[in-house]
Every structure is written in C-alpha cells, then in structure tokens.
N, C-alpha and C positions, 0 to 999 in steps of 0.2 A: 885947126879946121873948125869952122862954126857949124852949128846944128843944121842950118839950111843946106850947106854944102855936103855934109855927111848924109843927110836924107836923100839928096839928089844922087849921090854915089851909090847908096843902097838901092834906090829905085832902079838905077841903071843895071846893077848887079842882078836884081830880081828879073828884069826883062831878059838879060843875057841867059839866065837859067830857065827861061820859059815860064816864069811865075807872074801871074797877073796881080796887080795891086789895085784895090778899089777903096776909095775914101767915101764912106757913106755914114749917115747918122744911124746909130744903133740904139735900141731901146734902153739898154743898160750902160751904154758908154764903153763897152768892151770891144776888143778886137779878136780876130781868130783866123784860122786857116781851114779851108775846105777844098773839095774838088767840085768844080762846076763844069759839066760836060767833059770830064776827064782832064781838066786843066787845073793845076794847083793855083788856088786863088787866096790872097790875103785880103781880108776885109778889116779896115782900120776905121775906127770911129772918127768921123770928120771933125768933131769938136775937140779932138786932142791937140795939145800944143806940139810943136815940132819935136821937142826932146822926147816926148812920149811916143810919137810916131817912129822916131829913130829906134827906141827901145823895142817896140813891137816888131819892127822889121829885123832887127838884130836877132831877136828870139827865133824868128822863122829861118833866117838865112844862115844862122850858126849851125843848123842841122844839114845844110846842103854841102856838096862837094865843090869846093872852089879852088882846088889845087892848081888847075891849069889856067886860071884866070888871074890877070894882074889886078891887084888891089893896092891902093895906097897903104902904107904900113899902119896908119891909124885905124883904117877900116878892118884890115886883117886882124889886128890886135883886139879890136872890139869883138869880132866874131869868135876868136879863139878863147877869149875870157868867158864867154857864155858857155 
C-alpha cells in the first residue's frame, strides 16, 4: 500500500473516530493535537511530505480505541507498532 493510500485510510479512520484533521502551515513545521471547541483536532504542518503526515496521524490514532473498526491489516499493524 503506497503512502497516499495509507494517508487516505488514516484520514478516514480519524473521521470515523470524530477527530478533525487540519493541514496548515505552522511556524516551526511541527504537528500536534489539541481540543478546539471540545473536538479533538490534529493540526499537521501543510509542508510535510506524505510519509511524515502518515507518521503524525499514526502517532495520534495509535492512542485511540479502534477495536470495533475494520482496518486493513497494514494499517492495524502500523497502529499497534506505535
């Protein structure tokens, strides 16, 4: 599975979990998680390459309960390895 497909699957998972993803330029090029108006929001630096975006989302989603959600084995393995 290529990085673009993995990113798309991770974005779908985040939406299913009620997590908002925003791609925005950040001053220091970093990404992070916060709550905006009570909604968990991931802000990812818009200048990051796809692989780094995948890594940022995996870091966040690895902390979430995905037990009842079907995930392709590659995605589930990525989350479990973190």
